[in-house]
N, C-alpha and C positions, 0 to 999 in steps of 0.2 A: 435749510431743511433739517439737517442733522441737529442743530441747536433746538429747533421746534420739537423734534422728536424727543430729545433729552428732557426738555421742559414738560412735555406731555407725560413722560414716564414718571417724573417727580410729582406731577399734579395727581396722577392716579394713585400714587402711594403716599400722599401727603399725610394721611392719618398715621401710617406706620412710622414715618420720619418724626412727626411730632411726639408720638407715644414713646419712642426710644429716647429722644432727647429729654423729655420730661422725667422718664424713669431714671435716667442717668443723673440729672440734676437733683431730683428729690432724694435718690439714694445717697448721693454725695453729701447732701445737707444733713440727712439723718445720721450718717456715719460721723460727720464732723461734730455734730452737736451732742449725740448720745453715746457714741462708741469710741471717741478719740480722747485719750488722756492728755490733759494740758501739759505742755513742756515749757519750762522756763530756762532762761540763759543769763548768766552773770559773768562779768569780766573784770579782770584786774590787770593793770599795766605796770611793766617793769622797764627800767632803762639801764642799758649797759654803758657805763661811762668811766672807763679807765683813763687816767691821766698820768703824765710823766712830770717830774719835778726837776727844776734847775735852781740850785742854791736855795732850796726850801720853798720855792714858789711853784705852785701847780700850773702846768702848762698843757694845753690841749692843742695837738697838731693834727694835720690831715692824715698822716700815717697811723696815728693812734686811733683815729676815728674808723679808718678802714679795718684795723685790727679788731676793734669792738664789733663791727658789723659782721666780720667773718666768724667771730666767737659765737654770735647768736645762733648759727646753725647747730653748733655743738650744744648750746644751752637748751635748744628746743628738744633735743633728744634726751638730755639729762633730766629735764622736768618730768617727762613721761616714763622715766626709768624707775626700777624698784628702789634705787638708792634714795629717791625722794618720796615716792608713794608709800613705801613701807613706813617711813618716819611720820608721814601725814596720818596714816591709819592708826599708828601707835600713839601719836601725840594728841590726836583729836578723836577719841573713841566715841564722843557724842554724835559724830557724823554717821556712825553706823555703816561705814563703807569699807570694803576690802580694797587692798591695793589694785587688784584686777578691775574692780568696779570704778575706782578712781581713774585708772588709765583709760577705760572705755568712755568715760564721760568728759574727759579733758582734751582740749585741743589748744595748740600754741601757734600763733601767727605773728607776722611782722610785715610792715610795709617795706616796699623796695628801698634799699639804701637808707634804712632807718635804724637807729639804735634802740628803738622802743619795741618791746615784745608785749603781746596781748595774750593772757591766759584766759581761756573761756571754759566754763563748766556748764553742762546742761543737766537739769533735774526736774522732777515733778513738783518741786516746791522752790520758789524763788529764794526764800530765806535760807534754805539748806544749800542751794547752789551758790549763793553769795558767801556763806560761811566756808564752804568747801574751797572756792577759788581763792579766798583770802588766806586760808590755811596753807594751801599749796604755795602761794607767793611768799609767805613768811618762812616756811621751811626751806624753800629753794634759796632764798636770800641768805639764810643762816648756814646752809650746807655748802654753797658754792665755793667759799674760801678754802674749805677742807678738800673738796674734790679737785678744783682747778688750781689751788694754791694762789689764788688771786681774788681780791675783794673789789669787784667793779660792778656790782648789781645793787640797784636801789629801787624801792617801790614808788612808782609815780602816783598811782591811785588804786584804792581798793573798792570793791563792790559795796554798795550801800545796802546793808541788810534790810533796812526798813523801807526801801523803795517800793512803790506801788507799781510793779512791773506787770506787763500783760504776757500771756502765753505766746510763744513764737510759732506755734503750729495750729492756732485756732482762727484762721482767716476764713471764716465760713462763707462769706459773700464771694470772695475770690474763688474758693473751691467750687461753689455751685456754678459760677459763670464758666469756669474752665471745663467742668463736667458736662454742662449743657452743650458747649461748643464741641467737645470731644464726641458726645453722643450724637450730635447732629451730623458730624463728619462720618461717623461709623454707620449711621442710618442711611445716609445718601449712598455710601459705598455698598451697603447691603442691598439697597433697592436696585442699583445698576447690576449687581451680581445676579440677583434673582431674575432680572429681565434678560440678562445674557444667557442664563441657563434654561430659560423658558423657550422651548422650540415649537409652541403651539401658535396657531393663527388666530388673531383676535378680530379680524375684519375681512370683508371681501377684497378690499384694496390690497392687503398683505398677501392674500392668496393669489390674486391676479399678478402681482409683482413677482412672486416667487415662481409660479408655473408658466407665466406668459400666456395664459388662457383666460377667456372671458367667463364670468359666472353666469350660468343660465338660470338657476333658481336658488332660492334660499329657504331653508326650513327653519321657521322661527321656533323659539323655545316656548313650550306650552306647560301650563300647570296641570296638576291632576284634576282640579276642578273643571278646567276647560275641556278636558277629554271626556269627563263624565257627562257634561251637559250636551256635548255634540255627538255622542256615541249613537250609532244607528243599530237597530236590532233587525235582524233578517229572519223572515218566517216564510213558510210555504203553505199555500192553500189549494185545495182540490177544486177544479172548475168543471169537472165532468169528463166522461170518457177516459178516465185514468190519467188526465192531464193535470199538472200542477203549475202554479205561477209563484214567483219569488216576489215578496213584498218587503220594502224597507220601511220600518216604523221609527 
């Protein structure tokens, strides 16, 4: 019975639920298409690969690999420091970015137990983002021997400036679907809240259940036109000897 009641509540307010869901979906679509600035992302990969040598032969051992992996945590902080970004801004003025802007647009990540680092830059133009990330990778590679007194960084791959990349934040279809679902959930919650706050009786059955008393009569809702058509006019007429009678017309 409770489930039927809930379904009845939803059925009565179905127009409100549909309206809110459509408004949310349409609003999200309009914002995504007309009011969202495209954002592009470009990445460059570096490898930390220090080796030891015995009798002039380069040798890679497990301890050296672990050392390289631990160094990556330091390198991630160095890349986003002013020691690197100041030189990128000074060495590549055509980018038109300040060190602070470079830091805010750049992120550095690495896979677990990996010697490979990924430098990622986001921007409103893919070509500019690719040029920026490549510049950061080159400056970092050139500066790390002076900072850490060790030359163990090599560039694995650079971002392709001429790549036909798509914006990472323009997933219009997904945005509309998510907004429709969110609007639907919020609309259902709103309908149940309105029903919970409404303390009026909607039927005779609700009144009988609440008071435990039977309903004797019901006054139906009438329109003004119905009242005018059925209105009786009362008048009095003299019938003699000072007597009057009341007549309904």
